[in-house]
N, C-alpha and C positions, 0 to 999 in steps of 0.2 A: 532296633538296629536300622531298619529301613528309614525311619524318620531322621536318625542321626546322619546317614549317608546323604539324604536329601538336603539337610542343612549345609553339608559340606559342598555339595554341587552348587547350591545357591551362592554361598560365600565365595567360592572359587570363581564363579561366573561374574560376580560383582567386582572381584579383584581384577579379572581380565579386562573388564569394561573400563575400569579406572586407568589401568596401564595403557590400554589401547588409545585412550583419549590423550594421555601424556605424550605418547609417541606421535600421534596425529598433529599435535601442536608443538613439536620440538623446534620448529622453525618460526613459530608465532612470536613476534616481538613482545616482550613484557609478560609472557605467559608464565604462570606458576603451577608446577606439578602438584598433583593430589596424591594422597596416600589413603588406602582403605585400612581401617582399623577394626580388628576382630576381637571377640571374647568367647570363652568357652561357656556353653550352656550346661549348667549343673542340674543334677536330679533334685527334685523337690519332695521326695518321699520322706515323710516324718518318721517312719519306722526304721529307716536305714541307719546302721551304725556309722558313726563318724569315721571317715577315712576309707570307706569301702564303696561309696557311691560312684557309679559309672557316669562318665560324662554323657551329655545328650546332644552333642554336636557343636556347631559354631554359629555365632551371631555377628552380623555386621553392626558395629557400634556407630561408626562415623566415617565420613569421607572428608579428610582434613587437607586443607591447602598448605603447601610449604611456601612460606613467604620470603625465603632467603633470596638475596639479590643474584641475578644472573650476570654473565659477563657482558662486555660491551663490544659492539661492532661499529667501526667508523664508516660512515656513508658519504661524507662530504656534501650532504644536502643541507642547506641552511635552515630548513624547517624541520629536520629530524632532530629530536631531543631525547635525552635520557635523564632520569633522576639518579644521581649518585648519592645514596643514603636513603633516609626515610621519606615517606610521603608518596602521594598519588596525584597524578595529573587529574584535573577536573574538567569535565565536559558537560555542556547543557544539551538535554534531549527533549525535543518537543513532546508535550503530553496532551495536546489537543486543545488546551485552554489558551485563548489569545494572550500573547505576551508572557506566558508562563513556561518554565522549563523544569524538568526533573534533572537531578545531577547524577552522573555516572562517573566512575573512577577507574583509572587504569595506569599501568606502568608502560604502556605502549605509546611511543611518541612519534609514530609515522604520520606526519602532518603535511597538509597542503593548503593553498589559498583557494577559496571558492570564488565564484564570479563577482561577489560583493566585496571581496577583499578580506574576508574573515578567515582566521586560521581554524581549520577543521580537521577532524580525524577521517579515517577511511569511510565511515558511514555518513559523513557530512555534518557531524555534531560539532559545534564550536568549542574551542578551547577557552576556558575562563581565566581571567586575570584581574589584577587590581589596576586602577588608574594611577598615573604618576601625578602627584599634587605639586603645589608650589614648593620650590626648594628641593626637588628630587625626593620628596617624601612620598611613601607608598601608603595608600589608604583607600577609604571608600568601600563601596559594595562591589563584589566580584561581578564581572560582566564579560560577554564575548569580546575577544581581542580582535579588533578590526584594523588592519594595517592601512587600508585605503582611507579610512576616516582620519587616521593619524597623519596621512600624507595630503590632507586637504581635499579628499574625495577624488584624487587623481592617481590611481594605481600605476599608471604609466611613468610617473615621476620617481617611483621606487627603484633605486639602483642596487643597494645591498641591504641585507638584514643581518644584524649580529645580535646574539643573545649571550649575556654574561652569566657567570656562575650564580648570581642572585636572581636570575630569570628576567632581568630587565631587557626589554627589546629596543634596540637602537636601529633607526632607519636612516640610511643616507639617501638623500634626494638627488635628482638630476643636477640641481644647481649647487651641489656640494654641501648643502645645509643638512644638519643632523637633527632628527626629532625622535622622541620616545613614543613607542606604541603601547606601553603598559608593562606590567610585571606579572609573570606567570604565577598563578596560585597553586599551592599544594594542599592536599587534604590529609589530616591525621585523624585516627579513630581510637576510641578507648580500647577496642578489641578488634584487631585486624582479622582474626580468625572468623569473626562473625559476619564478614562481608559475604554477600551472595554473588556467585558467578552468574553472569547473564549469558555471555558467549565469548569464546576466546579469552582475551585478557581484560574484558570489561566486567566491572563489579558494581554492585549497588549496596547502599547501607541498609541495615536491618535493625530491629530492636536489640539484637545481641551485639552488634558492632557498635551501636550508639551513633549519634549524629556526627557528621563531619565537622571538624574545626578547620577553617580555611585560613592559611597564613601564607605570606610570600616565601618563595624558595630561599634557602640559605639562612633562615631565621628560626628561632625557637626550636632548635633541634632538627629542623627540616633539612633534607638533602640539597645539594647544589645541582644546577642544571648544566648538562654537557651538550653543547651544540654540535650538529653534524654526527650524532651518535645515536644508536638504538640499543636498548637493553635486550640481551638474548633471553630466551626461555631458560629456566633453570632445570632443564631436563638433560640427564646423562643417558644417552641412548643405550650404551652398553649395559648400564645398571638396570634400565627398564626392561631390556631384552632378557636379562638373567631372571628378573622377577617374573616375567611372562612365562618363562620355562617352568619355574616352580609352581606358578598358579595353574598352568596347563596340566602338570603332573598331578596336582591335588584334584583338579576337576576330573581327570581320567580315572584316578584311583577311586574316587567316590562314586563315579558313574558305574564303574565295574562292580563295586560293592552293592550298589543299588540294583543292578541287573541280576547279580547272584542271589540277592534276597528275593527278588521277584520270581526267579526260577525255583527257588526252594519252596516258596509258598505255593506256586503252581503244582509242583511235584507232590506236595503234601495233600493238596486238594484232590489231585488225580488219584492218589492212593486211597483216600477216604471214599471217593465215589465208587471205586471198584467193588 
């Protein structure tokens, strides 16, 4: 019984940790809530008759991310973007090797321009996109999107930046001329559930998720880009608080049972010693 109560304490503690993380990130753009999944531990006694085995506690099976889309908040910032539909924004992250980057993926589109004119996330990692080829064709290898380069190396000439639903970035220069700065790339995976959480809304590919397939936004089933918008976390605070109360009750109940067991054992030992 003591071991059973201990597994209950551990499971409830894990559940509380997951719920607390969801609540902490309720205002994190693009964040996806997680759910702890549990299973009953059954007796393995070979001599026990079928149907009379007592359970042996609880086991945490998995911490699963809920990938449903969150709501949208209008920000009116030209570089804030959200994906409406499937797909993840792709960012390059320096890995220490000259000229090489690891890719990270996110639904968080809070973006800015760095001093070099590249579109970057809050950590300074560049947003990746495809170049615009002749005849408005999109192709080539994904690369950091640099608006300064598209404006001829003169970022001061950039007047406005507009991003259409297909992720194509149009730049209006001071002389009224319009140029294209590239097309935002989106990533799709064989198994989204296999992506590994790095921090907040940032994800990395794993063997379970499979490697990313990068395609332009709005094509091959990928979602459209919404400019001046951020995707909200898919966290319902009221629901999370209710789940926290249940997990806290489970923790307290198992902790009391554990304490009672301990007192019974101590009482039995004291009786034997007398």
